[in-house]
C-alpha positions as CSV (number, residue, x, y, z in Angstrom):
1,M,-41.2,-10.2,-30.3
2,L,-39.9,-11.8,-26.5
3,S,-41.0,-15.2,-25.4
4,P,-43.2,-15.4,-22.1
5,R,-39.8,-17.7,-20.6
6,T,-37.6,-14.9,-21.3
7,V,-39.7,-12.4,-20.1
8,L,-40.0,-14.6,-16.8
9,F,-36.5,-15.1,-17.1
10,A,-35.7,-11.6,-16.6
11,L,-38.1,-10.4,-14.1
12,A,-36.7,-13.4,-11.9
13,A,-33.4,-11.8,-12.3
14,A,-34.3,-8.6,-11.4
15,S,-36.4,-9.3,-8.7
16,M,-33.3,-10.9,-6.7
17,H,-31.4,-7.6,-7.2
18,C,-28.0,-8.9,-8.9
19,S,-24.8,-7.7,-7.4
20,P,-21.4,-7.4,-8.5
21,Y,-19.9,-8.2,-5.5
22,D,-19.6,-10.0,-3.1
23,P,-21.7,-9.6,-0.5
24,E,-19.3,-9.8,2.4
25,L,-15.3,-8.8,1.4
26,G,-15.0,-7.9,4.9
27,P,-12.8,-5.2,6.8
28,T,-10.0,-4.8,4.7
29,P,-10.4,-2.5,1.8
30,F,-10.7,-2.9,-1.7
31,L,-10.6,-0.2,-4.6
32,C,-14.0,1.4,-5.4
33,G,-15.5,0.0,-8.9
34,A,-15.3,2.6,-12.0
35,S,-19.3,2.8,-12.0
36,E,-22.1,2.8,-10.2
37,P,-22.7,0.9,-8.1
38,R,-18.9,1.3,-6.8
39,C,-19.0,-0.5,-3.8
40,P,-21.3,-3.3,-2.4
41,D,-23.9,-2.8,0.4
42,G,-23.0,-1.3,3.4
43,Y,-19.4,-0.4,2.5
44,V,-18.9,3.5,0.9
45,C,-16.3,4.9,-1.4
46,V,-13.3,6.9,0.4
47,E,-11.1,9.4,-1.4
48,A,-7.2,7.7,-1.3
49,T,-4.0,9.4,-2.1
50,G,-2.7,7.9,-5.6
51,T,-5.8,5.7,-6.3
52,D,-9.7,6.2,-7.5
53,G,-10.4,5.2,-3.9
54,V,-11.0,2.7,-1.7
55,C,-14.2,0.2,-0.5
56,S,-14.8,0.4,2.9
57,R,-17.1,-1.2,5.6
58,E,-19.2,1.8,6.7
59,G,-17.7,3.4,10.2
60,V,-13.9,2.1,9.4
61,T,-11.3,3.7,8.7
62,P,-9.5,2.2,5.8
63,G,-6.1,1.3,6.8
64,G,-6.0,-2.4,7.0
65,D,-6.8,-3.3,10.6
66,G,-10.3,-4.0,10.3
67,G,-10.6,-2.0,14.0
68,G,-10.6,1.7,12.3
69,L,-7.9,2.2,14.9
70,C,-4.8,2.7,12.4
71,I,-4.7,5.9,10.0
72,D,-2.0,5.7,7.3
73,E,-3.0,8.0,4.3
74,H,-0.9,5.7,2.4
75,E,-3.6,3.1,1.8
76,P,-4.2,0.9,0.0
77,N,-0.4,0.0,-0.8
78,E,-0.8,-3.3,-0.4
79,S,1.3,-4.3,-3.5
80,M,4.1,-3.0,-6.1
81,A,0.4,-2.5,-8.6
82,V,-0.6,0.2,-6.4
83,A,2.4,1.5,-4.2
84,T,2.9,4.9,-3.0
85,L,5.0,6.5,-5.2
86,V,8.1,8.6,-3.9
87,P,9.0,11.9,-5.8
88,I,12.6,11.1,-5.7
89,P,14.2,12.8,-8.8
90,D,11.3,15.1,-9.1
91,E,11.3,16.2,-5.6
92,G,14.9,16.6,-4.5
93,E,17.4,13.2,-3.3
94,N,15.4,12.8,-0.2
95,H,11.4,12.2,0.9
96,M,11.0,11.1,4.5
97,T,6.8,10.5,5.0
98,S,5.1,8.6,8.3
99,A,3.1,5.7,8.5
100,A,1.9,2.4,9.9
101,V,1.7,-1.4,9.0
102,C,-2.1,-1.8,10.0
103,S,-2.1,-5.6,10.9
104,P,0.2,-8.3,10.7
105,E,-1.2,-9.3,7.5
106,D,-0.7,-5.1,6.3
107,V,2.6,-4.9,3.2
108,D,3.2,-1.1,2.2
109,F,4.6,-1.1,-0.8
110,Y,6.5,2.5,-2.0
111,R,7.4,2.9,-5.5
112,L,11.4,4.4,-6.4
113,F,12.9,5.4,-9.1
114,V,16.4,5.5,-9.8
115,D,17.6,7.6,-12.5
116,T,21.5,7.2,-13.0
117,T,23.5,4.0,-12.1
118,G,26.0,4.8,-9.7
119,K,23.9,6.4,-7.0
120,T,23.4,5.2,-3.8
121,V,19.9,4.4,-2.4
122,R,19.7,4.8,1.4
123,I,16.2,3.8,2.5
124,D,15.9,3.9,6.7
125,V,12.7,3.2,8.5
126,T,12.4,4.5,12.5
127,F,9.8,2.7,14.4
128,E,9.3,2.5,18.3
129,A,8.0,-0.9,18.7
130,L,11.6,-2.7,19.9
131,D,10.3,-5.6,20.7
132,A,7.8,-6.1,17.0
133,P,10.7,-4.5,14.8
134,P,8.6,-4.3,11.2
135,D,10.6,-5.4,8.0
136,L,11.8,-3.1,5.2
137,R,12.9,-4.7,2.0
138,L,14.1,-3.6,-1.5
139,L,12.9,-5.2,-4.6
140,N,13.4,-4.7,-8.0
141,G,10.9,-3.8,-11.1
142,A,10.2,-7.7,-10.9
143,G,9.6,-8.3,-7.3
144,T,13.0,-9.8,-6.6
145,L,14.6,-8.8,-3.5
146,V,17.3,-6.9,-4.0
147,E,18.1,-6.2,-0.6
148,S,17.2,-6.8,3.6
149,G,17.0,-4.2,6.2
150,A,19.4,-4.1,8.7
151,S,19.3,-3.4,11.8
152,E,21.4,0.2,12.6
153,G,20.0,-0.2,16.5
154,N,17.4,2.5,18.5
155,G,14.4,1.3,16.2
156,T,16.1,1.7,12.9
157,L,16.4,-0.4,10.0
158,R,18.4,0.4,6.8
159,V,19.0,-0.7,3.5
160,E,21.9,1.1,1.3
161,V,23.2,-0.3,-2.3
162,Q,24.0,1.3,-5.2
163,P,21.6,-0.1,-7.7
164,P,21.6,-0.1,-11.6
165,Q,19.0,3.0,-13.1
166,G,15.4,1.2,-12.8
167,T,12.3,0.9,-10.8
168,Y,12.5,-0.6,-7.5
169,F,9.9,-1.0,-4.5
170,A,10.5,-1.0,-0.8
171,S,8.1,-2.8,1.1
172,V,7.4,-2.6,5.4
173,S,5.4,-5.4,6.7
174,G,5.5,-5.8,10.4
175,M,4.2,-9.4,13.3
176,T,1.9,-7.0,14.7
177,A,-1.2,-4.5,14.4
178,D,-0.8,-0.7,14.7
179,L,2.5,-0.1,14.2
180,P,3.7,3.8,13.4
181,Y,6.8,4.0,11.7
182,T,8.7,6.8,9.3
183,I,10.1,6.0,6.6
184,N,13.1,7.8,5.2
185,F,14.3,7.9,1.4
186,T,17.4,9.0,-0.2
187,V,18.6,8.5,-3.7
188,T,22.0,10.6,-3.9
189,A,25.4,10.5,-6.1
190,G,26.7,12.2,-2.9
191,T,28.6,11.4,0.3
192,L,25.9,9.7,2.7
193,P,25.6,11.0,6.8
194,P,27.0,8.1,9.1
């Protein structure tokens, strides 16, 4: 039999509507919980590519900008743990996609697998904001910088290396909000065009 004190404590806790979530997560999307409630009050679970969904403030598009203006289907890909998968070599030697840096704090990560030592990896990022170009980096599986993107002119950054076999991560970040870009990955043993 429960003591009166235990019953009162249980009733008090139930009346406080305890929630495992911080009541103010802010506008940046967070991964949804595994069980209900999957998101705190005022947030909805929005399906996202490669994840179980993100908690986004009602009326705000996921993407990291907080204003709902920047749309990037790859979000959330803010860390190596939730990086967007690049389907090389499974779907060929090339893969291109469009995305956006949604705020100065937004970093987009892409996971790339090099299946054979000696292949050349080329990553090109093209963008229109010439006054505020993004930053492109290639990291190894431990997160150590392998190479930074160099300007090719005309709004293009490029990384080109011949790394050993393994998993790598490309990161794209920027100094401005709502910076659309296109990223093109090539991993080949063949000759690359200039």
